C-alpha positions in Angstrom: 27.4 60.8 -24.3 26.2 62.2 -27.6 29.1 62.0 -30.2 28.3 65.6 -31.1 28.8 66.6 -27.5 32.1 64.8 -27.4 33.4 66.7 -30.4 32.3 70.0 -28.9 34.7 69.5 -26.0 37.6 70.7 -28.2 36.2 74.2 -28.9 33.8 76.8 -27.5 30.3 75.9 -28.8 28.7 78.5 -31.1 24.9 79.1 -31.1 24.8 76.8 -34.2 26.6 74.0 -32.3 24.1 74.3 -29.5 21.1 74.3 -31.9 22.3 71.2 -33.7 23.1 69.5 -30.4 19.6 70.1 -29.1 18.2 68.7 -32.4 20.3 65.6 -32.2 19.4 65.0 -28.5 15.7 65.4 -29.2 15.9 63.1 -32.3 17.0 60.2 -30.0 13.7 60.5 -28.0 11.4 60.7 -31.0 9.1 57.7 -31.5 10.2 55.8 -34.6 8.0 54.5 -37.4 4.7 55.4 -38.9 2.0 57.0 -36.6 -1.5 57.8 -37.9 -4.2 59.8 -36.1 -6.6 62.6 -36.6 -6.5 66.4 -36.3 -8.4 67.0 -33.2 -10.9 64.8 -31.4 -13.6 67.0 -29.8 -16.3 66.4 -32.4 -19.0 64.9 -30.2 -21.6 67.1 -31.9 -20.9 65.6 -35.3 -23.1 62.6 -36.2 -20.2 60.8 -37.8 -18.3 60.8 -34.5 -21.2 60.6 -32.0 -22.6 57.1 -31.6 -20.2 55.7 -34.2 -16.7 56.5 -33.1 -17.7 57.8 -29.7 -20.2 55.8 -27.6 -21.0 58.8 -25.3 -20.2 62.5 -24.9 -18.0 61.9 -21.8 -14.3 61.5 -21.7 -13.8 62.0 -25.4 -10.0 62.0 -25.3 -10.0 58.8 -23.2 -12.3 57.2 -25.8 -10.1 58.4 -28.6 -6.9 57.0 -27.1 -8.5 53.6 -26.9 -8.2 53.6 -30.7 -5.4 55.9 -31.7 -2.2 56.7 -29.7 -1.6 60.1 -31.3 -3.6 63.2 -32.2 -2.9 66.7 -33.5 -4.1 69.3 -31.0 -6.0 71.9 -32.9 -7.4 74.0 -30.1 -4.0 75.7 -29.4 -4.4 77.4 -32.8 -7.4 79.3 -31.5 -6.4 80.0 -27.9 -3.6 79.3 -25.5 -4.2 76.1 -23.6 -5.6 76.3 -20.1 -3.6 74.9 -17.2 -6.3 72.3 -16.6 -6.0 71.1 -20.2 -2.2 70.8 -19.8 -2.7 68.9 -16.5 -5.1 66.5 -18.2 -2.5 65.7 -20.8 0.3 65.4 -18.3 -1.8 62.9 -16.2 -2.2 60.4 -19.1 -0.7 57.1 -17.9 0.0 55.4 -21.2 3.6 56.3 -22.2 2.9 55.4 -25.8 0.5 58.3 -26.2 1.8 61.5 -27.8 0.6 64.6 -29.6 1.5 67.4 -31.9 0.1 70.9 -31.3 -0.5 73.9 -33.5 1.1 77.2 -32.8 -1.4 80.0 -32.0 -2.9 81.8 -34.9 -2.0 85.1 -33.2 1.6 84.3 -34.0 1.1 82.8 -37.5 -1.9 84.7 -38.9 -2.5 87.9 -36.8 1.2 88.9 -36.4 2.4 87.1 -39.5 5.5 85.6 -37.7 6.6 89.0 -36.4 7.9 88.3 -32.9 8.9 91.9 -32.1 5.8 92.7 -30.1 2.6 90.8 -29.0 3.4 87.9 -31.3 6.6 87.2 -29.4 4.9 87.5 -26.1 2.2 85.0 -27.1 4.7 82.6 -28.4 6.7 82.8 -25.2 3.6 82.1 -23.2 2.7 79.2 -25.4 6.1 77.6 -24.9 5.8 78.0 -21.1 2.4 76.5 -21.0 3.5 73.5 -23.1 6.6 72.8 -21.1 5.0 70.4 -18.6 3.8 68.1 -21.5 7.0 68.4 -23.6 7.5 64.6 -23.2 4.1 64.1 -24.9 4.9 66.4 -27.9 6.6 65.0 -30.9 6.3 68.3 -32.8 4.8 71.7 -32.9 2.9 72.6 -36.1 3.4 76.0 -37.7 0.4 76.4 -40.0 0.9 79.4 -42.2 -2.0 81.4 -43.8 -2.6 81.1 -47.6 -0.6 84.2 -48.3 2.3 85.1 -50.5 5.7 85.0 -48.7 6.1 88.7 -49.2 3.2 89.4 -46.9 4.9 87.7 -43.9 7.8 88.5 -41.6 11.2 87.1 -42.4 11.1 83.4 -41.9 14.7 83.0 -40.9 14.3 85.6 -38.2 11.3 83.7 -36.9 13.1 80.3 -36.9 16.0 81.8 -35.0 13.6 82.8 -32.2 12.0 79.4 -31.7 12.6 77.3 -28.5 15.1 74.7 -29.6 13.9 72.2 -27.1 10.8 71.5 -29.2 10.7 70.0 -32.8 8.8 71.8 -35.5 6.9 71.1 -38.7 5.7 73.9 -41.0 2.8 73.9 -43.4 2.8 76.2 -46.4 -0.5 77.2 -48.0 0.9 79.3 -50.9 3.3 78.2 -53.6 5.6 81.2 -53.2 7.1 79.5 -50.1 8.2 76.5 -52.2 11.6 77.8 -53.1 15.3 76.7 -52.6 16.0 79.3 -49.9 13.1 78.1 -47.8 14.0 74.4 -48.3 17.6 75.1 -47.2 16.4 77.0 -44.1 14.2 74.0 -43.1 17.1 71.7 -43.5 19.4 74.0 -41.5 17.0 74.4 -38.7 15.8 70.7 -38.6 12.2 71.7 -39.4 9.9 69.3 -41.2 8.1 70.3 -44.4 4.4 69.4 -43.9 3.3 67.2 -46.8 -0.3 68.1 -47.6 -3.1 66.5 -49.6 -5.4 69.5 -50.5 -6.9 71.2 -53.5 -4.5 74.2 -54.0 -1.0 72.7 -53.7 0.5 69.6 -55.3 1.6 66.7 -53.2 5.4 67.1 -52.5 7.2 64.4 -50.7 10.0 66.7 -49.8 11.9 65.5 -46.6 13.9 68.3 -44.9 14.8 66.6 -41.6 14.8 63.2 -39.8 11.0 63.1 -39.6 8.1 63.6 -42.0 4.7 65.1 -41.3 1.6 64.6 -43.4 -1.9 66.2 -43.2 -4.8 65.0 -45.3 -7.2 67.9 -45.6 -9.6 66.4 -48.2 -10.9 67.8 -51.5 -14.3 69.1 -50.6 -15.5 72.4 -52.0 -17.1 74.0 -49.0 -15.0 73.4 -47.0 -12.1 71.1 -48.0 -12.5 69.1 -44.8 -16.0 67.8 -45.7 -14.6 64.9 -47.7 -14.2 61.2 -47.4 -11.2 59.6 -49.1 -12.0 56.6 -51.2 -10.2 53.3 -50.7 -8.5 53.9 -54.1 -7.3 57.4 -53.0 -5.9 55.9 -49.8 -4.2 53.0 -51.8 -2.3 55.7 -53.8 -0.8 56.8 -50.5 0.6 53.5 -49.6 3.8 53.7 -51.8 4.2 57.3 -50.8 4.2 56.4 -47.1 6.6 53.5 -47.7 8.9 56.0 -49.5 8.7 58.4 -46.7 9.4 55.7 -44.1 12.5 54.8 -46.0 13.8 58.3 -45.8 12.6 59.3 -42.4 13.1 57.9 -38.9 9.5 59.0 -38.0 6.4 59.7 -40.0 3.6 61.6 -38.3 0.3 61.5 -40.3 -3.0 63.1 -39.5 -6.4 63.2 -41.2 -8.0 66.6 -41.0 -11.2 65.8 -42.9 -13.2 65.7 -39.7 -16.7 66.2 -41.1 -19.1 63.3 -40.6 -16.5 61.1 -38.9 -14.5 60.8 -42.1 -11.1 61.4 -40.4 -11.2 58.5 -38.0 -12.6 56.2 -40.7 -9.9 57.1 -43.2 -7.2 56.9 -40.5 -8.3 53.4 -39.7 -8.5 52.4 -43.3 -5.0 53.8 -43.9 -3.6 51.8 -40.9 -5.3 48.7 -42.4 -3.7 49.3 -45.9 -0.3 49.8 -44.2 -0.9 46.5 -42.3 -0.4 48.4 -39.0 -3.9 47.9 -37.6 -4.5 46.2 -34.3 -7.6 44.1 -33.3 -9.3 46.9 -31.4 -8.9 49.2 -34.4 -10.1 46.6 -36.7 -13.3 46.2 -34.7 -13.9 49.9 -34.7 -13.3 50.1 -38.4 -15.7 47.4 -39.1 -18.4 49.1 -36.9 -17.8 52.4 -38.7 -18.0 50.8 -42.1 -21.2 49.1 -41.3 -22.8 52.2 -39.8 -21.8 54.4 -42.7 -22.6 51.8 -45.3 -19.2 52.3 -46.9 -17.9 49.7 -49.3 
């Protein structure tokens, strides 16, 4: 029995007790260590993925999972997942495979975290749809728009309405969010601060819960994501990752620079630098390097 549960037997549990208990129980099931993948995988129309990372346009996820065991699901940001998509994820046989998934933009962008009306209904539907694949989800990603904190609904009210049986990471895209009150709320609610590598915010290795979450967006001009990290840039991340691994049970890290196949290339290079690459990944990396004439 969870030690926290044992201590609760002596008093009537408050809502805070229950929330902390759910967090502690879920922590036990989180996959430990460093896990690197890409943000999305359906890029068969991109010449850097097609014929280089993918050998055909069929069964893209199956091909992807032969190389990486984790991916960030981006499609849920644009629309609620279909039952067939959820069934497809649920039917994956490999127990080592897991995902993270973005909250719908209707919640984060259109309704600005206000859950009093349609935003709350959409979020409730999202939770219900994701329930069958909860065992495959390490975290749900709350990606905020690049707006000042004053233009959004109260963040604590939003956190209090989240389904406690999922874990969460939140990505800020405006510096007004980087304040002591918000950091304290993340710690209180067990929500990870998303560490970003992007043009507009500094890299902050702030750890607010038992796991860390990283997104490499790139430094392209139009858009950010059209960018390939150099080996030197990736090498600068090695001590950062080692630092985060020392302060976190789990580190989830995803490359979002998906143009021209840069994301899988950089993800494989990062795995190699971290000495966490397997033979199949090494073969894929060598093939991609040869094809792209990267040194």
